[in-house]
C-alpha positions in Angstrom: 54.2 31.0 90.4 55.5 29.5 87.2 53.5 32.0 85.2 55.1 34.9 87.0 58.6 33.5 86.5 57.9 33.0 82.8 56.7 36.6 82.5 59.8 37.8 84.3 62.2 35.9 82.0 60.3 37.3 79.0 60.7 40.8 80.3 64.4 40.4 80.7 64.7 38.9 77.2 62.8 41.8 75.7 64.9 44.3 77.6 68.1 42.7 76.3 66.6 42.7 72.8 65.8 46.3 73.1 69.3 47.2 74.2 70.8 45.2 71.3 68.5 47.0 68.8 69.4 50.4 70.3 73.1 49.6 70.1 73.2 48.7 66.4 77.0 48.3 66.2 79.4 45.8 67.8 83.1 45.0 68.1 83.7 41.8 66.2 87.5 41.3 66.3 90.9 42.5 67.7 94.2 42.0 65.8 97.7 43.2 66.7 100.7 43.0 64.3 104.3 44.5 64.2 105.3 46.6 61.1 108.7 48.2 60.9 109.2 48.7 64.6 105.6 50.0 65.0 102.7 48.2 66.6 99.5 48.1 64.5 96.2 47.5 66.3 93.1 46.6 64.1 89.7 46.8 65.7 86.9 45.4 63.5 83.3 46.4 64.0 80.0 45.1 62.5 79.1 48.3 60.8 81.5 50.9 59.3 82.6 53.8 61.6 81.7 57.3 60.5 84.8 58.8 62.2 87.6 58.0 64.7 86.0 57.3 68.1 86.8 59.7 70.9 90.0 58.8 72.6 92.4 59.9 75.3 95.8 59.0 76.6 97.1 58.8 80.2 100.8 58.9 81.2 100.6 57.2 84.6 99.6 54.4 84.2 100.4 54.5 80.5 97.3 53.7 78.5 95.2 54.8 75.6 91.4 54.5 75.6 88.8 54.6 72.7 85.1 55.0 73.3 82.8 53.4 70.7 79.3 55.0 71.1 76.2 52.8 70.7 78.4 49.7 70.5 78.4 46.4 72.3 81.2 43.9 72.9 80.7 40.8 70.7 84.1 39.3 71.3 82.9 37.0 74.1 85.8 38.2 76.4 86.7 41.4 78.3 90.5 41.3 78.1 93.3 40.0 75.8 97.0 39.6 76.5 99.2 40.9 73.7 102.9 41.3 74.7 104.0 42.9 71.4 106.2 46.0 71.4 105.0 48.5 73.9 101.5 47.0 74.1 101.0 44.7 77.1 97.3 43.9 77.0 93.8 45.2 75.9 90.6 45.5 77.9 87.1 45.8 76.4 84.5 47.3 78.8 80.9 47.6 77.8 78.7 50.3 79.3 75.1 51.3 78.9 75.6 53.4 75.8 79.2 52.7 74.7 82.1 50.3 74.8 85.5 51.3 75.8 88.7 49.7 74.4 91.7 50.3 76.6 95.3 49.7 75.4 97.6 49.0 78.4 101.2 50.1 77.5 104.6 49.6 78.9 105.4 53.2 78.6 103.7 56.3 77.1 103.8 56.3 73.2 102.5 58.4 70.4 99.5 57.0 68.5 97.6 57.7 65.3 94.1 56.4 64.5 92.4 56.2 61.1 89.2 54.6 59.8 89.2 52.1 57.0 85.7 50.9 56.4 84.8 48.5 59.2 88.3 48.7 60.7 89.8 51.2 63.1 93.6 51.2 62.6 95.7 52.4 65.6 99.4 52.8 65.1 101.7 53.0 68.1 105.0 54.6 67.5 107.9 56.0 69.5 107.2 57.7 72.9 105.9 61.3 72.5 108.5 64.1 72.6 108.8 65.8 76.0 109.7 69.5 76.4 113.3 68.5 77.1 113.6 65.8 74.4 116.4 66.2 71.8 115.5 68.0 68.6 114.3 66.3 65.4 111.6 64.0 66.9 108.1 64.7 65.8 105.0 64.4 68.0 101.8 64.1 65.8 99.4 66.4 67.7 96.5 66.1 65.2 96.2 64.1 62.0 94.4 66.1 59.3 92.9 65.1 56.0 95.3 65.1 53.1 92.6 66.0 50.6 91.5 69.2 52.3 93.2 72.6 52.2 93.3 74.5 55.5 94.2 78.0 56.5 95.3 80.1 59.5 93.0 83.1 60.2 94.9 84.7 63.1 98.0 84.4 65.3 98.1 86.0 68.8 100.3 85.9 71.9 99.1 86.2 75.5 100.5 86.0 79.0 98.8 83.5 81.4 98.1 83.9 85.1 101.1 81.8 86.1 103.5 83.7 83.9 103.3 81.2 81.0 103.4 82.3 77.4 100.4 81.3 75.2 100.6 81.2 71.4 96.9 81.2 70.2 96.3 80.2 66.6 92.8 80.5 65.0 92.3 77.8 62.4 89.8 77.7 59.5 88.5 74.2 60.5 88.9 71.5 63.1 90.6 68.9 60.8 93.9 70.7 60.4 96.9 68.3 60.9 99.5 69.6 63.4 103.0 68.3 64.2 105.0 69.6 67.2 108.7 69.0 67.7 111.7 70.5 69.5 114.7 71.6 67.4 117.6 72.6 69.6 116.1 75.2 72.1 113.2 76.1 69.8 109.7 74.6 69.4 108.6 73.9 65.8 104.9 73.7 65.0 103.9 72.4 61.5 100.4 73.0 60.2 99.9 70.5 57.4 98.3 71.4 54.1 97.7 74.9 55.5 97.9 78.4 54.0 99.1 81.5 55.8 97.9 85.0 54.7 100.6 87.6 53.9 99.7 89.9 56.9 100.4 87.0 59.3 103.8 86.1 57.9 105.8 88.0 60.6 108.0 87.7 63.6 106.6 88.7 67.0 109.0 90.0 69.7 107.2 89.2 72.9 110.1 89.7 75.4 108.1 92.5 77.2 105.4 90.1 78.2 107.7 88.6 80.9 107.2 84.9 79.9 109.7 82.2 78.9 109.0 83.0 75.2 111.3 85.6 73.4 110.0 85.5 69.8 107.2 83.8 67.7 107.8 83.6 63.9 105.3 82.2 61.3 106.0 81.7 57.6 104.9 79.6 54.6 107.0 76.6 53.7 105.7 74.8 50.7 102.2 73.5 51.4 102.7 73.8 55.1 102.9 76.6 57.6 105.8 76.5 60.0 105.8 78.4 63.3 109.1 78.8 65.3 108.8 79.6 69.0 112.1 80.6 70.7 111.9 80.2 74.5 114.5 81.0 77.1 115.7 79.4 80.4 114.1 76.3 81.8 110.7 75.5 80.4 108.1 72.9 79.4 105.3 73.1 76.9 101.8 71.8 76.5 99.3 72.0 73.6 95.6 71.8 73.2 92.9 72.5 70.6 89.3 73.5 71.3 87.2 73.6 68.2 89.2 75.9 65.7 91.5 77.4 68.4 94.9 75.9 68.8 96.9 76.9 71.9 100.5 76.1 72.8 101.7 77.1 76.3 105.3 77.5 77.4 105.6 77.4 81.2 108.7 78.2 83.3 110.1 75.2 85.2 110.4 75.6 88.9 113.5 73.7 90.1 112.1 72.6 93.5 111.1 69.3 95.1 107.6 70.7 95.7 107.3 71.6 92.0 103.8 69.9 91.8 102.5 72.5 94.2 104.0 75.4 92.2 102.7 74.6 88.7 100.0 77.2 89.0 96.3 76.9 89.7 96.1 73.5 87.7 97.4 70.6 89.7 95.6 67.6 88.3 97.2 64.6 86.7 98.0 65.1 83.0 96.1 63.4 80.2 95.8 63.6 76.5 92.4 63.9 74.7 91.4 63.6 71.0 87.7 64.3 70.2 86.4 65.1 66.8 82.9 66.6 66.8 81.8 64.6 69.9 79.0 65.4 72.3 80.1 67.5 75.3 78.4 65.1 77.7 80.5 62.2 76.4 83.7 64.2 77.0 82.6 65.0 80.5 82.0 61.3 81.1 85.6 60.6 80.0 86.9 63.1 82.5 84.7 61.6 85.2 86.0 58.1 84.5 89.6 59.4 84.6 89.2 61.3 87.9 86.8 58.9 89.7 84.7 62.0 90.4 80.9 62.1 90.2 80.0 64.6 87.5 76.4 65.5 87.2 75.5 67.2 84.0 72.4 69.4 83.5 69.9 68.3 80.8 70.5 71.7 79.2 74.1 70.8 78.4 74.0 69.9 74.7 76.1 70.3 71.6 79.3 68.8 70.2 82.9 69.8 70.6 86.2 69.2 68.8 89.0 68.9 71.4 92.6 67.9 71.2 94.7 68.0 74.4 98.2 66.7 74.9 99.7 66.3 78.4 97.3 68.7 80.0 96.2 68.6 83.7 92.6 67.2 83.9 91.3 70.2 85.8 92.7 72.5 83.1 91.0 70.2 80.5 87.7 70.6 82.3 88.2 74.3 82.5 88.8 74.5 78.8 85.7 72.6 78.0 83.5 74.7 80.3 84.9 78.0 78.9 84.4 76.8 75.3 80.8 75.9 75.7 79.8 78.6 78.1 79.4 76.3 81.1 80.3 76.6 84.8 80.7 74.1 87.6 80.1 73.9 91.4 81.9 71.3 93.5 80.9 69.7 96.7 83.2 66.9 98.0 83.7 64.5 95.1 80.6 65.6 93.2 80.8 68.2 90.5 77.6 69.9 89.1 77.9 71.2 85.6 75.4 73.5 83.9 75.3 76.7 81.8 76.5 79.8 83.6 73.1 81.5 83.5 71.3 78.4 84.8 73.7 78.1 87.8 73.4 81.8 88.5 69.6 81.5 88.4 69.7 78.5 90.8 71.9 80.2 93.2 69.8 83.4 93.1 66.7 81.5 93.8 68.4 79.6 96.7 69.5 82.9 98.2 66.0 84.4 97.9 64.5 81.4 99.5 67.0 81.6 102.3 66.2 85.3 102.8 62.5 84.6 103.0 63.1 81.9 105.6 65.3 84.3 107.6 62.5 86.9 107.5 60.0 84.4 108.9 62.3 82.5 111.3 61.6 82.9 115.0 64.1 85.0 116.9 65.9 84.0 120.2 67.9 86.0 122.8 71.3 84.9 124.0 73.7 86.5 126.5 77.4 86.7 126.0 79.8 87.5 128.9 82.7 89.6 127.7 86.0 88.7 129.2 88.5 91.0 127.5 86.5 93.2 125.2 84.2 96.0 126.4 80.6 95.0 125.7 79.7 98.5 124.5 82.4 98.3 121.8 81.1 94.9 120.6 77.6 96.3 120.5 78.8 99.1 118.2 80.5 96.5 116.0 77.4 94.3 115.7 75.0 97.2 115.0 77.2 99.2 112.6 74.8 100.3 109.8 77.6 100.3 107.2 78.4 96.6 107.8 75.6 95.0 109.8 76.3 91.6 111.2 72.8 91.2 112.7 69.8 90.8 110.6 67.2 93.5 110.1 65.2 92.0 113.0 68.3 91.6 115.2 69.3 93.9 118.1 71.9 94.0 120.8 71.9 95.6 124.3 74.6 96.0 126.9 74.7 95.7 130.7 77.8 97.8 131.6 77.8 96.7 135.2 78.5 93.0 134.4 80.0 93.7 130.9 77.4 91.4 129.4 76.0 91.6 125.8 72.5 90.5 125.1 71.8 89.6 121.4 68.4 88.9 119.9 68.3 87.4 116.4 67.6 84.3 114.4 69.4 81.1 115.3 71.6 81.2 112.2 72.7 84.8 113.0 73.3 83.9 116.6 75.7 81.2 115.5 77.6 83.7 113.4 77.8 86.1 116.4 79.0 83.3 118.6 81.8 82.5 116.2 82.7 86.2 115.8 83.0 86.7 119.6 85.1 83.6 120.0 87.7 85.2 117.7 87.7 88.8 119.1 87.1 88.3 122.8 90.7 87.1 123.4 93.5 88.6 125.6 95.3 91.4 123.9 99.0 90.7 123.4 101.4 93.2 124.9 104.8 94.5 123.9 107.7 95.9 125.9 109.5 98.5 123.9 113.0 99.7 125.1 114.9 102.5 123.6 118.5 103.3 124.2 119.9 106.7 123.2 123.7 106.7 123.3 125.6 110.0 123.1 129.4 109.7 122.9 131.8 112.6 122.6 135.6 112.9 122.4 137.6 116.2 122.6 141.3 117.0 122.1 143.1 120.3 122.5 146.8 121.3 122.2 148.4 124.8 122.6 152.0 125.6 121.8 153.6 129.1 122.5 156.9 130.9 122.8 158.6 133.9 124.4 161.8 135.1 122.8 163.8 138.1 124.0 167.2 139.9 123.7 168.7 142.2 126.4 171.7 144.5 126.2 172.6 145.1 129.9 175.7 147.2 129.4 173.9 150.3 130.6 173.9 148.9 134.1 177.6 149.4 134.2 177.7 153.1 133.5 176.0 153.3 130.1 176.8 152.3 126.7 177.9 154.7 124.0 175.2 154.9 121.4 172.5 153.8 123.8 169.5 156.1 123.3 168.7 156.2 127.0 171.9 155.2 128.7 172.2 152.5 131.4 170.7 151.8 134.8 168.0 149.2 134.1 166.8 146.2 136.3 166.3 142.5 135.5 162.7 141.7 136.6 162.0 138.4 138.4 159.5 137.5 135.6 162.3 137.3 133.1 161.3 140.5 131.3 163.9 143.1 131.2 162.1 146.5 131.4 162.5 149.8 133.0 160.1 151.5 135.4 156.5 151.6 134.4 156.8 149.3 131.3 154.3 146.5 130.8 154.7 142.9 129.8 151.9 140.8 128.3 150.9 139.6 131.8 151.8 142.3 134.4 152.7 145.8 135.2 155.8 146.5 137.3 156.4 149.7 139.4 159.9 150.2 140.7 162.0 153.2 141.6 162.8 155.0 138.4 166.1 153.7 137.1 168.8 155.9 135.7 169.1 153.9 132.5 166.8 151.6 130.3 168.7 148.9 128.5 168.1 147.9 124.9 165.5 145.2 125.0 163.7 143.3 122.1 160.9 140.7 122.9 158.5 138.3 121.1 155.7 137.3 123.5 153.3 134.5 122.1 152.7 132.2 125.1 150.4 129.1 125.1 146.9 129.7 126.5 145.5 127.8 129.5 143.0 124.9 129.1 140.3 123.8 131.6 141.4 126.3 134.2 145.1 125.2 134.1 148.0 127.3 133.0 150.4 126.1 130.4 153.7 124.5 131.4 156.9 126.3 130.3 160.6 125.7 129.7 163.1 128.6 129.8 166.6 129.0 128.4 168.9 132.0 128.8 172.3 132.6 127.0 174.6 135.4 128.1 178.3 136.5 127.7 181.0 136.2 130.4 180.5 139.7 131.5 176.7 139.2 131.7 176.2 142.2 129.6 174.1 140.7 126.7 171.3 138.2 127.3 169.3 136.0 124.9 166.4 134.2 126.5 163.8 131.7 125.2 160.7 130.3 126.9 158.6 127.5 125.4 155.1 126.9 126.8 152.7 124.0 126.0 149.4 122.5 127.2 147.3 119.5 126.0 143.8 118.3 127.0 142.1 115.0 126.1 138.5 114.3 127.1 136.0 111.4 126.5 132.3 111.1 127.6 129.3 108.9 127.1 125.6 109.5 128.0 123.1 106.6 127.8 119.4 107.2 128.2 117.1 104.1 128.2 113.4 104.8 128.3 111.1 101.8 128.2 107.3 101.3 128.1 104.8 98.4 128.1 101.7 98.7 125.9 99.0 96.6 124.3 99.1 95.6 120.6 98.1 98.5 118.4 97.8 100.9 121.4 100.0 104.0 121.5 102.1 104.6 124.6 104.1 107.6 125.8 106.8 107.9 128.5 108.7 111.1 129.2 111.0 112.7 131.8 112.5 116.3 131.8 111.8 119.9 132.7 109.4 122.6 131.6 111.1 126.0 130.7 109.0 129.2 131.3 108.9 132.0 128.7 106.9 135.1 128.1 104.1 135.0 125.5 101.9 137.8 124.3 98.2 137.3 124.5 95.4 138.6 122.2 94.8 141.6 124.6 98.4 142.8 124.4 99.4 141.6 127.8 102.0 138.9 128.5 101.6 135.5 130.1 103.9 132.8 131.2 104.0 129.7 129.1 106.1 126.6 129.4 107.9 124.5 126.9 109.1 121.0 127.6 112.7 120.0 127.4 112.6 116.3 128.2 113.4 112.7 127.2 110.3 111.1 125.6 109.4 107.8 123.9 106.1 107.6 121.9 105.5 104.2 120.2 102.5 102.3 118.7 103.3 98.6 118.1 101.6 96.1 115.9 102.3 92.3 116.2 102.3 90.5 112.9 101.0 87.0 112.4 104.6 85.6 112.1 105.6 87.0 115.5 107.4 90.2 114.4 106.6 93.7 115.5 105.8 96.8 113.4 106.4 100.0 115.3 105.6 103.6 114.7 108.2 105.4 116.8 108.8 109.0 117.9 111.9 109.5 120.2 113.2 112.9 121.2 115.9 114.0 123.8 115.8 117.7 124.6 117.8 119.6 127.2 118.2 123.2 128.2 121.0 125.1 126.5 122.5 128.6 126.8 120.6 131.5 128.1 119.9 134.3 125.6 118.1 137.6 126.0 115.1 136.0 124.3 115.1 133.0 126.7 116.7 129.7 127.2 117.8 127.7 124.2 116.7 124.1 123.9 119.1 121.5 122.4 116.9 119.0 120.4 117.6 115.4 119.2 114.6 113.9 117.5 113.8 110.8 115.4 110.5 109.6 114.0 110.1 106.5 111.8 108.3 103.2 111.3 110.2 99.9 111.4 109.6 96.1 111.3 111.7 94.3 114.0 111.7 90.6 115.0 110.7 89.7 118.5 113.6 90.4 120.9 115.7 91.9 118.1 117.5 95.2 118.2 117.7 97.7 115.4 119.4 101.1 115.0 116.7 103.5 113.9 118.8 106.6 113.6 122.3 108.1 114.2 124.1 111.5 113.9 127.9 111.8 113.7 129.7 115.1 114.0 133.4 116.0 113.8 134.9 119.4 114.4 138.6 120.2 113.6 140.0 123.6 114.3 143.6 124.9 114.0 144.6 128.6 115.0 148.0 130.0 114.3 149.2 133.4 115.6 152.6 134.5 114.3 155.0 137.4 113.7 154.7 138.4 110.0 157.6 137.2 107.8 159.5 135.7 110.8 156.8 133.2 111.5 157.1 131.8 107.9 160.8 131.0 108.2 161.7 127.3 107.9 162.4 125.7 111.3 163.1 129.1 112.9 159.5 130.2 112.2 158.3 128.1 115.3 160.1 130.7 117.5 157.8 133.4 116.2 154.3 131.8 116.3 151.6 130.4 118.6 149.8 127.2 117.5 146.4 126.0 118.9 144.7 122.8 117.8 141.2 121.6 118.8 139.3 118.4 117.7 135.8 117.3 118.8 133.8 114.2 117.8 130.1 113.6 118.8 128.0 110.6 117.9 124.4 109.9 118.6 122.7 106.5 118.1 119.2 105.4 118.9 118.5 101.7 119.5 115.0 100.0 119.7 114.2 96.6 121.1 110.7 95.2 121.2 109.7 92.1 123.2 106.3 90.4 123.0 105.0 89.5 126.4 102.8 86.5 127.3 99.7 86.6 129.4 101.7 86.6 132.6 103.7 89.7 131.5 107.0 87.8 131.3 109.2 88.0 128.3 108.5 85.2 125.8 
């Protein structure tokens, strides 16, 4: 027993020794000082560092993490309280192949890291500049090497899926230093120790892209390249670099409480990453630690990556890494499988082929389905449609029309799919009551004004008048016209014994016409001398008619969803029609009130209707046959449940004035009314068509 225990202890000691030898470096000391308002963190290792370790920053909670590969914790403690400046404390966590140093901050701050032999120097400065920060503050996006000259190879602008503007810069190498700041309403990007070719020194007008960016200008300024981006409206920006490609995105800001759900397809918590030629697997481990997700990486995922991200959602950061290295991912719950695209496609293809082979060999079963609302024969056609088969190649479906039962034979997995399908389609059909109201309103007005004006010289009745062409001896007629025997007025002919004399008579006869079977009313006035020898008579006639009418037709019909319905009422008018043999036959044409409608209930409870409404009625009879007066409207409308909409209307107005007058005399001012007849007629007709749909429930009552 003691021998076994000794062997076990020796094995543990050898395992620890092997781990220590594999991890050749170690963290020996931590030191924090204040210099000019900045906090300087010094991390000392046993062996010199080749480059700045991979690091990332998180805004909430505010912290910065550095991963030291193949390094152990030789401090003898896992945490250290600091309390200087914005640095609260530090944690040192040792893993199997790395040690992570976490700086816990009071608030998000900008940081720069440099390597000085065995020391890693981390400088914590002011908080990083946000998109709405005042101009003049600089956020160091990437620190470059001062002894190296860099260059820009290309500048491009693109529009993202969410309407964001993307400025894409192709750099000559991954060590280019980049500073970003906001100056007024513009974004200034400085590429340090960088040259810009002449053909790229230009100003791009990108208004037509429909993004928050108006212009992008790049020009050489001393040893640096300055890029000025001019946005508009409310916006925010993010920046990231993948290998030699630097991207700055300007996104529109949605002023809404649910803004987080409207940022686009990336909704993860924001983080900042800074990796210089680090293995892709290590970067994926950092994202896994940040998100608490289980990321499984295929053994074929290899290679290094240079990546700089600043305030980017973690899911967008993962997407950038996958696109850069030609990888793809599949997620199941909180597990993400990452592998090359071709490998994932091959795995999925093999899985589908295996599933197909199992389906071809799987034993079939038969199951019956009692249809409640659908016709079993229609469902059979749906399942067996050769263009879109739901059943497998070995499946079949038969129908018992007497019991409206469907029998399906197929594999268990396909039967499950059929069962789910029938549960969705074998449901009561919703019904709609559609009511149409056709309102016809008319208004008529007529007015007739007329006059009779006459003059009579009656001196001939007293023995004749010298100078009279026919002498005297005339009569005064009861109608007020003074004529001799056999003379005619405008209205009647009078036969009397032939008088001896016909007086001198002058008349103007323009009476008002009758309306609606009624004669015009009249007012007469006669003026004569004391001897009753000369007469001047005036008769005014007038008649006025005012009429109003309204016709309301209200057809209504009940129909199922997406089923056309027709309702009509009227007469059929016969007419002669020639046949092909030359003979004639009697045909009929409808003159009726009809409503044809096909409703469609939308998911939100509204109704889309294709409507055809007509109101025909017989008109005047002509030698060719009976005329048909037609009122017709055909349209498609969207109406809320129970709402009413006017789908059509016709308005007509007829005004007519007729004047009959004596030439010249009828044009005299004031007196001209004594020599004219005036007739005025006005007619107004209005037609309106109203439609009201109501969705019915299963009991056919209005919901």
